[in-house]
All heavy atoms as an XYZ file, in Angstrom:
725
protein
N     180.618     63.300    -14.731
C     180.430     61.858    -14.517
C     181.215     61.097    -15.569
O     181.167     61.459    -16.753
C     178.978     61.476    -14.602
C     178.128     61.974    -13.487
S     176.515     61.207    -13.529
C     175.975     61.549    -11.889
N     181.874     60.013    -15.147
C     182.575     59.172    -16.126
C     181.673     58.026    -16.511
O     180.739     57.681    -15.786
C     183.890     58.607    -15.481
O     183.527     57.901    -14.320
C     184.815     59.774    -15.109
N     181.986     57.377    -17.638
C     181.137     56.331    -18.114
C     181.894     55.091    -18.664
O     181.743     54.747    -19.822
C     180.218     56.867    -19.222
C     179.294     57.904    -18.746
C     178.278     58.306    -19.818
O     178.000     57.466    -20.711
O     177.800     59.440    -19.757
N     182.685     54.424    -17.848
C     183.271     53.169    -18.327
C     182.213     52.105    -18.470
O     181.231     52.119    -17.756
C     184.308     52.805    -17.271
C     183.980     53.626    -16.080
C     183.155     54.776    -16.534
N     182.436     51.202    -19.404
C     181.461     50.163    -19.674
C     182.132     48.805    -19.510
O     183.269     48.623    -19.951
C     180.926     50.303    -21.153
C     179.959     49.175    -21.452
C     180.254     51.626    -21.322
N     181.473     47.872    -18.798
C     182.034     46.542    -18.618
C     182.103     45.843    -19.980
O     181.230     45.964    -20.808
C     181.153     45.712    -17.687
N     183.201     45.129    -20.214
C     183.400     44.430    -21.458
C     182.322     43.333    -21.640
O     182.059     42.569    -20.703
C     184.768     43.782    -21.530
C     185.864     44.819    -21.585
O     185.601     45.938    -22.102
O     186.964     44.534    -21.087
N     181.710     43.235    -22.864
C     180.788     42.133    -23.081
C     181.576     40.824    -23.285
O     182.763     40.833    -23.408
C     180.126     42.558    -24.389
C     181.098     43.452    -25.062
C     181.862     44.126    -23.959
N     180.841     39.689    -23.316
C     181.540     38.440    -23.608
C     182.231     38.479    -25.005
O     182.026     39.408    -25.755
C     180.381     37.422    -23.609
C     179.293     38.062    -22.884
C     179.419     39.534    -23.096
N     183.037     37.485    -25.237
C     183.751     37.461    -26.497
C     182.846     37.572    -27.683
O     181.709     37.074    -27.683
C     184.551     36.160    -26.591
C     185.670     36.021    -25.591
C     186.433     34.744    -25.753
O     186.401     34.180    -26.852
O     187.060     34.331    -24.793
N     183.348     38.226    -28.743
C     182.521     38.344    -29.973
C     182.239     36.965    -30.526
O     183.093     36.084    -30.506
C     183.328     39.194    -30.995
C     183.451     40.640    -30.462
C     182.642     39.168    -32.351
C     184.267     41.568    -31.292
N     181.052     36.783    -30.969
C     180.646     35.475    -31.488
C     179.940     34.621    -30.451
O     179.405     33.575    -30.741
N     179.909     35.125    -29.226
C     179.241     34.389    -28.167
C     177.734     34.444    -28.386
O     177.180     35.476    -28.658
C     179.563     34.992    -26.778
O     178.780     34.439    -25.788
N     177.082     33.292    -28.287
C     175.642     33.229    -28.472
C     174.892     33.483    -27.195
O     173.667     33.590    -27.200
C     175.249     31.879    -29.055
N     175.620     33.592    -26.075
C     174.980     33.780    -24.778
C     174.498     35.216    -24.619
O     175.171     36.158    -25.052
C     175.932     33.446    -23.678
C     176.339     31.986    -23.646
C     177.275     31.718    -22.461
O     177.757     32.617    -21.787
N     177.521     30.452    -22.237
N     173.343     35.414    -23.998
C     172.908     36.765    -23.686
C     173.763     37.368    -22.598
O     174.412     36.644    -21.864
C     171.467     36.554    -23.212
C     171.443     35.172    -22.680
C     172.415     34.403    -23.509
N     173.788     38.651    -22.494
C     174.508     39.313    -21.429
C     173.924     40.687    -21.183
O     173.306     41.280    -22.087
C     176.028     39.394    -21.707
C     176.364     40.257    -22.919
C     176.570     41.612    -22.781
C     176.401     39.697    -24.185
C     176.869     42.423    -23.870
C     176.713     40.479    -25.295
C     176.954     41.835    -25.129
O     177.241     42.590    -26.227
N     174.097     41.192    -19.978
C     173.658     42.527    -19.633
C     174.630     43.560    -20.174
O     175.863     43.336    -20.142
C     173.612     42.688    -18.104
C     172.476     42.071    -17.337
C     172.760     42.150    -15.851
C     171.187     42.758    -17.676
N     174.115     44.671    -20.649
C     174.936     45.833    -20.885
C     175.088     46.494    -19.533
O     174.165     46.552    -18.738
C     174.267     46.746    -21.880
O     174.217     46.147    -23.149
N     176.294     46.998    -19.254
C     176.579     47.596    -17.952
C     177.333     48.910    -18.155
O     178.253     48.970    -18.953
C     177.460     46.660    -17.101
C     176.842     45.341    -16.843
S     177.929     44.355    -15.777
C     177.027     42.816    -15.725
N     176.903     49.893    -17.405
C     177.574     51.201    -17.485
C     177.696     51.753    -16.061
O     176.735     51.748    -15.298
C     176.807     52.181    -18.334
C     177.435     53.565    -18.283
C     176.888     54.463    -19.348
N     177.372     54.022    -20.640
C     176.695     54.082    -21.759
N     175.472     54.606    -21.772
N     177.181     53.674    -22.847
N     178.874     52.180    -15.697
C     179.120     52.822    -14.386
C     179.288     54.319    -14.641
O     179.963     54.737    -15.605
C     180.375     52.278    -13.749
N     178.692     55.117    -13.803
C     178.852     56.554    -13.839
C     179.178     57.025    -12.424
O     178.708     56.393    -11.449
C     177.574     57.242    -14.374
C     177.275     56.881    -15.800
S     175.827     57.708    -16.457
C     174.543     56.813    -15.579
N     179.934     58.063    -12.292
C     180.344     58.525    -10.962
C     180.075     60.014    -10.787
O     180.056     60.770    -11.757
C     181.855     58.299    -10.719
O     182.587     58.997    -11.716
C     182.188     56.808    -10.785
N     179.866     60.358     -9.559
C     179.850     61.757     -9.092
C     181.161     61.909     -8.350
O     181.276     61.445     -7.204
C     178.664     62.031     -8.200
C     178.628     63.416     -7.656
O     179.680     64.070     -7.547
O     177.511     63.903     -7.297
N     182.152     62.471     -9.005
C     183.483     62.520     -8.432
C     183.589     63.455     -7.218
O     184.411     63.216     -6.367
C     184.517     62.934     -9.482
O     184.163     64.176    -10.056
C     184.642     61.871    -10.568
N     182.777     64.462     -7.172
C     182.811     65.386     -6.030
C     182.315     64.696     -4.772
O     182.883     64.879     -3.679
C     181.999     66.651     -6.287
C     182.653     67.546     -7.323
C     181.827     68.798     -7.554
O     180.615     68.813     -7.382
N     182.507     69.862     -7.952
N     181.229     63.922     -4.866
C     180.663     63.276     -3.703
C     181.100     61.809     -3.590
O     180.710     61.128     -2.645
C     179.145     63.359     -3.756
C     178.669     64.806     -3.688
C     177.183     64.933     -3.521
N     176.482     64.314     -4.633
C     175.168     64.192     -4.704
N     174.426     64.684     -3.713
N     174.569     63.631     -5.706
N     181.900     61.319     -4.517
C     182.410     59.947     -4.514
C     181.294     58.913     -4.533
O     181.273     58.004     -3.763
C     183.369     59.680     -3.363
C     184.636     60.492     -3.380
C     185.635     60.026     -4.366
C     186.424     58.870     -3.842
N     187.572     58.515     -4.631
N     180.286     59.154     -5.393
C     179.141     58.259     -5.490
C     179.213     57.478     -6.811
O     179.585     58.020     -7.834
C     177.827     59.034     -5.449
C     177.582     59.822     -4.167
C     176.285     60.602     -4.264
C     177.554     58.887     -2.976
N     178.825     56.204     -6.772
C     178.827     55.319     -7.935
C     177.373     54.994     -8.323
O     176.558     54.640     -7.459
C     179.579     54.033     -7.597
C     179.560     52.936     -8.644
C     180.216     53.392     -9.921
C     180.267     51.706     -8.077
N     177.087     55.153     -9.594
C     175.777     54.778    -10.183
C     176.056     53.694    -11.220
O     176.945     53.891    -12.040
C     175.139     55.978    -10.866
C     174.930     57.182     -9.987
C     175.951     58.060     -9.729
C     173.683     57.424     -9.430
C     175.784     59.166     -8.928
C     173.481     58.554     -8.628
C     174.568     59.431     -8.377
O     174.356     60.491     -7.578
N     175.313     52.636    -11.201
C     175.470     51.577    -12.207
C     174.136     51.318    -12.890
O     173.142     51.135    -12.220
C     176.020     50.267    -11.589
C     177.399     50.532    -10.988
C     176.043     49.139    -12.616
C     178.043     49.329    -10.299
N     174.168     51.274    -14.212
C     172.984     50.952    -15.026
C     173.199     49.594    -15.666
O     174.266     49.325    -16.234
C     172.758     52.004    -16.103
C     172.517     53.389    -15.530
O     171.769     53.531    -14.584
N     173.133     54.394    -16.090
N     172.176     48.756    -15.625
C     172.195     47.414    -16.202
C     170.980     47.255    -17.093
O     169.870     47.585    -16.665
C     172.153     46.342    -15.118
C     173.138     46.457    -13.967
C     172.792     45.442    -12.878
C     174.534     46.248    -14.423
N     171.149     46.725    -18.314
C     170.010     46.501    -19.180
C     170.288     45.339    -20.113
O     171.389     45.054    -20.475
C     169.633     47.767    -19.931
C     170.610     48.238    -20.937
C     170.594     48.022    -22.289
C     171.777     49.050    -20.685
N     171.657     48.631    -22.893
C     172.398     49.267    -21.909
C     172.389     49.570    -19.549
C     173.576     50.014    -22.050
C     173.539     50.301    -19.713
C     174.117     50.498    -20.921
N     169.214     44.602    -20.423
C     169.283     43.476    -21.339
C     169.076     42.161    -20.610
O     168.664     42.132    -19.443
N     169.301     41.078    -21.262
C     169.144     39.722    -20.710
C     170.319     39.422    -19.787
O     171.457     39.698    -20.153
C     169.049     38.669    -21.825
C     167.791     38.777    -22.645
O     166.747     39.117    -22.039
O     167.853     38.565    -23.844
N     170.025     38.783    -18.667
C     171.087     38.406    -17.715
C     171.771     37.102    -18.199
O     171.097     36.090    -18.449
C     170.500     38.156    -16.302
C     171.623     37.768    -15.352
C     169.786     39.416    -15.848
N     173.050     37.164    -18.426
C     173.845     36.012    -18.864
C     174.597     35.364    -17.708
O     174.679     35.893    -16.627
N     175.074     34.152    -17.999
C     175.734     33.343    -16.966
C     176.918     34.010    -16.302
O     177.166     33.787    -15.119
C     176.179     32.006    -17.575
N     177.673     34.821    -17.006
C     178.859     35.459    -16.457
C     178.614     36.889    -15.943
O     179.578     37.554    -15.547
C     179.957     35.481    -17.519
C     180.436     34.134    -17.998
C     181.024     33.340    -16.847
O     181.850     33.822    -16.071
N     180.579     32.112    -16.687
N     177.360     37.313    -15.919
C     177.105     38.725    -15.524
C     177.387     39.047    -14.078
O     177.731     40.175    -13.747
C     175.705     39.107    -15.919
C     175.549     39.331    -17.388
O     176.583     39.552    -18.073
O     174.418     39.273    -17.907
N     177.313     38.084    -13.171
C     177.725     38.316    -11.807
C     179.201     38.699    -11.697
O     179.571     39.654    -11.046
N     180.002     37.917    -12.426
C     181.441     38.209    -12.456
C     181.702     39.553    -13.146
O     182.535     40.358    -12.683
C     182.150     37.082    -13.221
C     183.606     37.319    -13.367
C     184.279     36.199    -14.159
C     185.754     36.467    -14.358
N     186.405     35.437    -15.131
N     181.006     39.850    -14.224
C     181.205     41.091    -14.964
C     180.810     42.278    -14.090
O     181.472     43.335    -14.076
C     180.416     41.094    -16.248
C     180.986     40.091    -17.277
C     180.188     40.053    -18.594
N     180.146     41.350    -19.179
C     179.038     42.073    -19.408
N     177.841     41.570    -19.064
N     179.062     43.245    -19.974
N     179.720     42.142    -13.290
C     179.295     43.224    -12.390
C     180.399     43.489    -11.358
O     180.758     44.624    -11.071
C     178.018     42.845    -11.695
C     177.489     43.902    -10.762
C     176.720     44.962    -11.263
C     177.811     43.905     -9.431
C     176.230     45.961    -10.396
C     177.362     44.894     -8.572
C     176.589     45.917     -9.091
N     180.985     42.422    -10.809
C     182.048     42.533     -9.801
C     183.263     43.228    -10.416
O     183.829     44.125     -9.797
C     182.441     41.124     -9.327
C     183.337     41.086     -8.126
C     183.543     39.667     -7.614
N     182.296     39.070     -7.164
C     181.663     38.076     -7.809
N     182.140     37.571     -8.915
N     180.530     37.594     -7.337
N     183.619     42.863    -11.632
C     184.789     43.491    -12.313
C     184.510     44.982    -12.572
O     185.413     45.803    -12.420
C     185.057     42.746    -13.664
C     186.024     43.533    -14.534
C     185.612     41.353    -13.358
N     183.276     45.336    -12.891
C     182.938     46.729    -13.101
C     182.978     47.538    -11.811
O     183.527     48.619    -11.769
C     181.555     46.831    -13.770
C     181.007     48.218    -13.994
C     181.844     48.970    -15.030
C     179.566     48.176    -14.410
N     182.353     47.022    -10.745
C     182.195     47.798     -9.502
C     183.436     47.848     -8.670
O     183.736     48.888     -7.981
C     181.017     47.225     -8.703
N     184.230     46.809     -8.599
C     185.332     46.668     -7.642
C     186.322     47.829     -7.683
O     186.686     48.347     -6.646
C     186.031     45.316     -7.818
O     185.099     44.282     -7.553
C     187.220     45.177     -6.890
N     186.795     48.274     -8.873
C     187.771     49.355     -8.857
C     187.259     50.647     -8.188
O     187.989     51.360     -7.553
C     188.120     49.589    -10.323
C     187.719     48.333    -11.000
C     186.612     47.753    -10.217
N     185.975     50.904     -8.432
C     185.380     52.125     -7.837
C     185.306     51.995     -6.313
O     185.606     52.915     -5.571
C     183.971     52.353     -8.402
C     184.015     52.731     -9.851
C     183.685     51.783    -10.811
C     184.367     53.986    -10.271
C     183.680     52.091    -12.158
C     184.388     54.306    -11.626
C     184.080     53.363    -12.575
O     184.088     53.661    -13.915
N     184.847     50.850     -5.841
C     184.699     50.642     -4.410
C     186.071     50.710     -3.739
O     186.229     51.329     -2.676
C     184.023     49.275     -4.124
C     182.644     49.162     -4.787
C     183.974     48.974     -2.642
C     181.700     50.295     -4.449
N     187.075     50.106     -4.352
C     188.443     50.162     -3.788
C     189.006     51.577     -3.791
O     189.886     51.914     -3.031
C     189.365     49.237     -4.580
C     189.105     47.780     -4.273
C     190.093     46.866     -4.875
N     189.852     45.487     -4.512
C     190.222     44.445     -5.209
N     190.912     44.615     -6.324
N     189.929     43.231     -4.794
N     188.466     52.436     -4.679
C     188.900     53.821     -4.762
C     188.132     54.735     -3.846
O     188.276     55.983     -3.871
C     188.797     54.377     -6.210
O     189.683     53.653     -7.062
N     187.223     54.153     -3.030
C     186.494     54.941     -2.048
C     185.127     55.423     -2.436
O     184.511     56.168     -1.709
N     184.646     54.987     -3.614
C     183.309     55.343     -4.036
C     182.244     54.542     -3.239
O     182.477     53.393     -2.895
C     183.094     55.133     -5.546
C     183.702     56.188     -6.387
C     185.071     56.152     -6.736
C     182.949     57.265     -6.800
C     185.633     57.125     -7.492
C     183.547     58.290     -7.566
C     184.852     58.187     -7.905
O     185.433     59.199     -8.672
N     181.091     55.180     -2.999
C     179.992     54.508     -2.375
C     178.946     54.153     -3.441
O     178.647     55.033     -4.258
C     179.348     55.408     -1.318
C     180.235     55.799     -0.145
C     179.478     56.753      0.795
C     180.734     54.597      0.605
N     178.445     52.948     -3.420
C     177.388     52.566     -4.375
C     176.131     53.332     -3.985
O     175.549     53.143     -2.886
C     177.142     51.078     -4.366
C     176.114     50.561     -5.319
C     176.534     50.873     -6.760
C     175.839     49.110     -5.118
N     175.648     54.202     -4.837
C     174.515     55.044     -4.534
C     173.244     54.539     -5.184
O     172.177     54.539     -4.540
C     174.797     56.469     -4.994
C     173.707     57.421     -4.652
N     173.402     57.768     -3.352
C     172.813     58.095     -5.446
C     172.408     58.635     -3.364
N     172.016     58.824     -4.615
N     173.337     54.081     -6.406
C     172.120     53.621     -7.093
C     172.503     52.607     -8.196
O     173.476     52.790     -8.911
C     171.431     54.788     -7.733
C     170.124     54.378     -8.488
C     169.347     55.565     -8.987
N     168.908     56.376     -7.847
C     168.810     57.676     -7.875
N     169.097     58.366     -8.971
N     168.414     58.306     -6.812
N     171.665     51.556     -8.304
C     171.754     50.611     -9.398
C     170.390     50.578    -10.068
O     169.367     50.365     -9.396
C     172.154     49.192     -8.923
C     172.150     48.223    -10.094
C     173.469     49.192     -8.200
N     170.334     50.830    -11.377
C     169.089     50.766    -12.104
C     169.175     49.566    -13.059
O     170.232     49.279    -13.613
C     168.772     52.024    -12.910
O     169.845     52.311    -13.800
C     168.612     53.199    -11.962
N     168.058     48.881    -13.219
C     168.005     47.691    -14.074
C     166.818     47.773    -15.018
O     165.794     48.311    -14.677
C     167.902     46.390    -13.280
O     166.711     46.415    -12.533
C     169.062     46.244    -12.331
N     167.009     47.209    -16.173
C     165.947     47.007    -17.149
C     166.222     45.697    -17.850
O     167.098     45.650    -18.716
C     165.857     48.184    -18.124
O     164.849     47.966    -19.070
N     165.532     44.685    -17.458
C     165.800     43.317    -17.973
C     164.570     42.483    -18.009
O     163.793     42.417    -17.091
C     166.852     42.606    -17.070
O     167.055     41.313    -17.541
N     164.408     41.753    -19.175
C     163.257     40.845    -19.279
C     163.531     39.553    -18.515
O     162.619     38.733    -18.397
C     163.136     40.638    -20.768
C     164.524     40.808    -21.304
C     165.132     41.885    -20.431
N     164.749     39.314    -18.094
C     165.082     38.102    -17.340
C     166.394     37.509    -17.824
O     167.230     38.191    -18.325
N     166.547     36.221    -17.612
C     167.779     35.524    -18.010
C     168.156     34.482    -17.012
O     167.295     33.817    -16.455
N     169.427     34.329    -16.755
C     169.959     33.290    -15.877
C     169.732     33.727    -14.413
O     170.363     34.681    -13.933
C     171.462     33.074    -16.145
C     171.687     32.775    -17.624
C     172.005     31.974    -15.264
C     171.042     31.549    -18.148
N     168.895     33.003    -13.706
C     168.497     33.353    -12.343
C     169.694     33.419    -11.403
O     169.809     34.319    -10.555
C     167.439     32.415    -11.805
N     170.589     32.441    -11.477
C     171.737     32.380    -10.565
C     172.625     33.628    -10.728
O     173.066     34.210     -9.744
C     172.578     31.113    -10.813
C     171.878     29.865    -10.434
C     170.938     29.337    -11.559
O     170.930     29.885    -12.678
O     170.198     28.393    -11.231
N     172.837     34.067    -11.946
C     173.627     35.316    -12.170
C     172.926     36.560    -11.642
O     173.539     37.376    -11.041
C     173.977     35.445    -13.675
N     171.632     36.594    -11.848
C     170.854     37.754    -11.353
C     170.896     37.800     -9.846
O     171.030     38.858     -9.225
C     169.421     37.666    -11.871
N     170.779     36.617     -9.221
C     170.841     36.571     -7.749
C     172.225     36.933     -7.212
O     172.358     37.618     -6.195
C     170.417     35.207     -7.246
C     168.909     34.945     -7.489
S     168.387     33.296     -7.017
C     168.478     33.417     -5.253
N     173.279     36.562     -7.965
C     174.638     36.945     -7.587
C     174.759     38.486     -7.628
O     175.300     39.059     -6.706
C     175.634     36.259     -8.534
C     177.074     36.567     -8.189
O     177.364     36.924     -7.018
O     177.921     36.447     -9.104
N     174.249     39.091     -8.661
C     174.358     40.535     -8.772
C     173.544     41.178     -7.614
O     174.016     42.107     -6.983
C     173.792     41.029    -10.110
C     174.733     40.577    -11.261
C     173.626     42.524    -10.120
C     174.198     40.810    -12.649
N     172.390     40.638     -7.339
C     171.575     41.185     -6.256
C     172.288     41.075     -4.925
O     172.239     42.031     -4.084
N     172.932     39.978     -4.668
C     173.711     39.796     -3.428
C     174.854     40.814     -3.328
O     175.108     41.374     -2.269
C     174.213     38.346     -3.286
C     174.977     38.085     -2.025
C     174.133     38.155     -0.757
O     172.878     38.258     -0.794
O     174.752     38.128      0.326
N     175.521     41.001     -4.436
C     176.617     42.004     -4.467
C     176.091     43.383     -4.171
O     176.708     44.166     -3.409
C     177.325     41.974     -5.816
C     178.101     40.717     -6.086
C     178.694     40.721     -7.441
O     179.518     41.567     -7.722
N     178.273     39.802     -8.299
N     174.964     43.709     -4.766
C     174.353     45.052     -4.534
C     173.998     45.163     -3.057
O     174.276     46.211     -2.437
C     173.123     45.263     -5.426
C     173.568     45.374     -6.894
C     172.344     46.492     -4.979
C     172.390     45.290     -7.899
N     173.428     44.145     -2.449
C     173.026     44.194     -1.042
C     174.244     44.446     -0.164
O     174.260     45.286      0.729
C     172.343     42.892     -0.620
C     171.805     42.915      0.836
C     171.361     41.540      1.277
N     172.440     40.564      1.352
C     173.322     40.496      2.304
N     173.333     41.365      3.298
N     174.255     39.580      2.322
N     175.315     43.708     -0.405
C     176.541     43.844      0.399
C     177.130     45.260      0.222
O     177.516     45.893      1.244
C     177.569     42.784      0.008
C     177.085     41.380      0.490
C     178.940     43.085      0.613
C     177.852     40.228     -0.094
N     177.204     45.724     -0.994
C     177.775     47.056     -1.238
C     176.890     48.166     -0.668
O     177.404     49.155     -0.150
C     178.000     47.276     -2.742
C     179.078     46.408     -3.376
C     179.087     46.625     -4.888
C     180.445     46.754     -2.795
N     175.580     47.959     -0.694
C     174.646     48.946     -0.112
C     174.869     49.004      1.402
O     174.836     50.101      1.995
C     173.231     48.604     -0.474
N     175.039     47.859      2.038
C     175.298     47.803      3.511
C     176.556     48.570      3.832
O     176.596     49.324      4.784
C     175.324     46.399      3.995
C     173.968     45.726      4.051
C     174.071     44.269      4.504
O     175.162     43.799      4.832
O     173.010     43.611      4.549
N     177.601     48.297      3.084
C     178.883     49.000      3.340
C     178.733     50.476      3.154
O     179.275     51.284      3.901
C     179.953     48.474      2.377
C     180.430     47.083      2.714
C     181.536     46.663      1.774
N     181.913     45.302      1.998
C     182.683     44.609      1.178
N     183.167     45.150      0.093
N     182.962     43.353      1.484
N     178.005     50.860      2.091
C     177.790     52.294      1.838
C     177.001     52.961      2.938
O     177.351     54.068      3.394
C     177.057     52.483      0.465
O     177.866     52.055     -0.590
N     175.978     52.268      3.455
C     175.173     52.813      4.546
C     176.016     53.011      5.804
O     175.836     53.998      6.531
C     173.971     51.930      4.800
N     176.885     52.065      6.099
C     177.750     52.168      7.290
C     178.732     53.303      7.136
O     179.179     53.856      8.155
C     178.536     50.851      7.489
C     177.682     49.725      8.055
C     178.536     48.573      8.526
N     179.443     48.094      7.512
C     179.325     46.923      6.896
N     178.333     46.101      7.193
N     180.186     46.554      5.986
N     179.089     53.700      5.906
C     180.044     54.736      5.673
C     179.464     56.135      5.836
O     180.205     57.107      5.943
C     180.663     54.610      4.317
O     181.326     53.407      4.189
N     178.141     56.245      5.775
C     177.507     57.555      5.848
C     177.430     58.070      7.268
O     177.377     57.452      8.206
C     176.096     57.479      5.239
C     176.115     57.140      3.752
C     174.673     57.060      3.228
C     176.812     58.206      2.936
């Protein structure tokens, strides 16, 4: 499994942000994403930047795990919507 990590906001930023890690099962072309920490305003965009290269390479989103006390609701909802869309695409591919 590989473990690229989405870049955090610029150093010195006072805004909270999620830590993000993608792991893959290269034999089965499955993508696993772990999210933890406070949800920041740009985390929807950061999630998209993390997941998109894998999806374009033919990986199916298999599991997303989260551990967060909360944060910016709009960004969290954006991530949730992206997960829903990717899960639907993955289900159609099976």
